[in-house]
N, C-alpha and C positions, 0 to 999 in steps of 0.2 A: 643303360644306354648313355653313352657319353655325349654331352652337347657339342654342337658344331662351334658355337661361339662361347667364349668365356664371359662370365657375368660382368667383367670390366667393360664390356662393350655397351652396357646399359648404364644410364645416368639419369638423374632427376632433371627433367626439362623445366618444370615450374613447381616450386614448393609452395603450397597454399595453406600450410598449417597455421601460419600467423599472418597471412595476407589479409587485406581488407578490400573486398569481401573475402571470406575464407573459402577454401576449396574442400567441401565436405564429401568425402568418399565418392569420387566420381565413378560412374559405370560406363556411360557412353562417351565416345570421343570421335570427332570427325574434323576434317580440314576444309575450311571454306574456300571460295574462289580467289581470295586474296592471300591464301597460304597461311591463314591464322588458325590456330588450334581452338576448337570449341569443345565443350564437354557439358554434361549434365551432373547434377548432384542429388544427394539423398534428401535435400530440402526443396526439391522442385525447381532449382535454378538452372538456367542456361547461361553458361559462362563463356567468355572469349578472352584468350590470352594475347597480350600485345606482342608485336613482332620482335621487340627487343627483350621480351620475357620479364620486363620490369614491373608489370602490373596486369591486372585482370579485371574485367568489367562484367557485371551481371546484366544480361540482355533482357531476361524475362524470368518470371517466377510463377509457377502453378500452385505452389503451396503443398505439393505432394511429394512424389519421388520419381525422378527421371531415370529411365533405363536407357535403351539404345537411342541414338540420334542419327539423322541423315540430312544432308544439305543438297538442295537442288542447284541448278545452274543460275538461278536468280538470287542465291544466298538465303533462300527461305530455309528454316530449320524445322524438320519434322521430328517430334520427340514422343517416345512411348511413355505415357504417364500412368504409373502403377496405381496410385490412389484413386484416380478417376476412371481407371480401366478404359482409357481412350488414347487416341493419337492426337497430339496437339500440333499446331503449326505456328511458328514464329514468322510473321510477315516482315521481311527486311525493309519494306517501304513504309508501312504504317506503324511498325514496331509493336503490333498487337500480338498477343499470344493466346490463342483460343482453341477449343476443341475442334478438330477437323473431321474425325471419323471415330466410329464406335463399333464394337462387335466382339473382339477378343476378350476372353476372361482375364488373362494376364498378358497384355500387349508388351512384348519384350524388345523386339528389334525391327526397325524399318529399313527397307531397301528400295531405292528409287529406280524405276525402269523408265528412263526418258524416252526410249525408242517406242514403248507401248503406252506412254503417258499414264503410268500407274505407279502405285507404291504397294509393296508387299509388306505385311506385318506378321511376325511370328506370334503365336499364342502359346505360352508355356503351359496353360491350362491348369496344371496341378502337380504337386510333387509326387513322382513315381505313379502318376495316373495318366494314361495315354488319352490323347484327345486330338481333334482336328486342329492342326498346327499352323495353317497358313491362310491368311486373309489377303484379299486384293481390293484396293480402292482406286477409283479414278483420281488422277493427280490434280485435276481441276475442280471437280465437284465434291470429292470425298465419298461418293456413293460406291457401294460394293459390299462384299461379304466373303464367306469362306470360298476358296477357289480350288480345293482339293479334298477328296474324301479320305486321303491317306491319314493314318494316325501317327502321332509323334510322341516320344517319351521326353517331355519337357523341351519343346522347340525353343531355341535360343537365338544365338547370332546367325546371320545369314549373309550371303553375298551372291551376286551374279557372276557367272563365268565370264572371262574376258570377251568372248564373242557373243554373250547374251543368250546362249542356247540352254543354259541350265541355271537353276536356282539351288545353291548349296545351303544346307541347313544343319546346324548343330542340334543333336539330341543329347542333352547334358546327362541324362540319367540312363542312357543306354549302356555306355557312352559310345557315340559314333558321329561321323559326319555323313549325312544322307544328301542325295541330290535328286531333283525332279527335272526331267526334260521339259522345255517349253515348246509346245507345238506351234506351227505356223499361224494358227488362229488365236494364239495367246493362252490356250488352255494348257494344263499340266498333264504330263504322262505319268507313268507309274514310278513310285519312289524306289530308289536303289541305294544300297550302302556303298559309299565311296571309300571310307577307311574306318576301321575299328581299333587301329593300333595307337590308341591314345588313352591316357589315364590322368586324372580320375574324373574330373568335372570340366569338360571343354565348354567354352563360352563364346568366343568371338572368332570371326573369320575375315581374311583379306587376301586377295590375289595380288601377285606382283606382275610385272610385264612379261615374264617368261613362263607364265601359267603355273607357277608354284603357289600352293595354297598355304597360308599361315594360319595356325590354329592356336588361340590363346586358351589357357586353362585357369579357371578360378582356383582349383585345387588339384595338385600342388601348383606353386607359382612357376609356371613354365610355358614355353611356346614351342610348338612343333612346326615342321615344314613338310608338306607332301608334294610330290611331283604329280604330273598329269595322270599317272596311272594309279595313284593312291599309295605309293610307297612312301612311308612316313618316317621321319627322323626327328630327334630332339634338337631343336635349334638353340635354346638357351634356357637356363633354369637358375632360380634364386632360392637356394635351400633355406636361407634365413628370412625370406619374405619381407625384405626391406626396400630394396630398389624396385624389384618386381614384387608387389604385395597383393596377391589375388588379382592378377590382371584379367579384366573382363573383355571389353571391346578394344579393337586395334585399328589403326589407320596408317597408310603409307604416304610419305612425301611424294610430290609430283615427280621428282627425279628417281624415286624408288630406292634411295640409299639409306633412308631413315624410317624406322617404325616408331609410332607413338602408341602408348598403352595407357588406358585408364586403370587405376588401382583401387578397387573397391575396399581394400583393407587399410588404405592410408589416405593422405591428403595431397597427393601430387600426381602429375603426369610424367611418365617415363619416356625417354627417347633411347632407341637402340640403333647403333651403327651397324647396318647390315651390308654395307658396301663391299666387304670382302667376299660375299657370296658370289659376286659377279666379276671378280678379278680373273 
């Protein structure tokens, strides 16, 4: 499968190999309400990169390992903490970073649903061991628990559909992208397969403004694009795993022209010019 974009469309956005603080193998990445790139590290840090890309600051540190992150409309950062098996919250006002919710065995990725005032968290559960993969917590109180009886084979990255009617979920060891309809009362319907035309270990998801779903792969280092019917093509690939180095989570700029990827295999955030997709 020939990629749509040449790897020259990807470049290093921020190189943290020698920065102070250093950017240690980021997995989660998200854009805050000021347009700043935030990410988590293997050392439990929440990092924020300056607008001019000249520096990076550590906002908080759990002392564990940060997986996926999500940012609400108050710039609070929710982070999946693997060591503590908990969802943490960085409060943008008090600057505190504390446990917010607990339940998943391996909390991997959070998705904020502002419409329903809740946050969904994927539970990867175990390697090649199916388990209940989705938890739902109240966005104010942190109360909640499992919200679907469906089993997932390593639930990983997630995202809401643009209209908020579906929750899309990566099953890394299937491998596939599944989705669950969200009923009018907020409960989930039956899981269905959206696409299986991906290899080998999908990880992150993000929708653009034209209902295209981007799928990042931890292995090999590539990103796919699926249309609304699940027809999937290879978007970009780095066979040398240098600019794209085991990309995990992904995020899109407000104008939709740039994609940012965390690279668990290295020490940088990557940016990809995807503007040609819309010409």
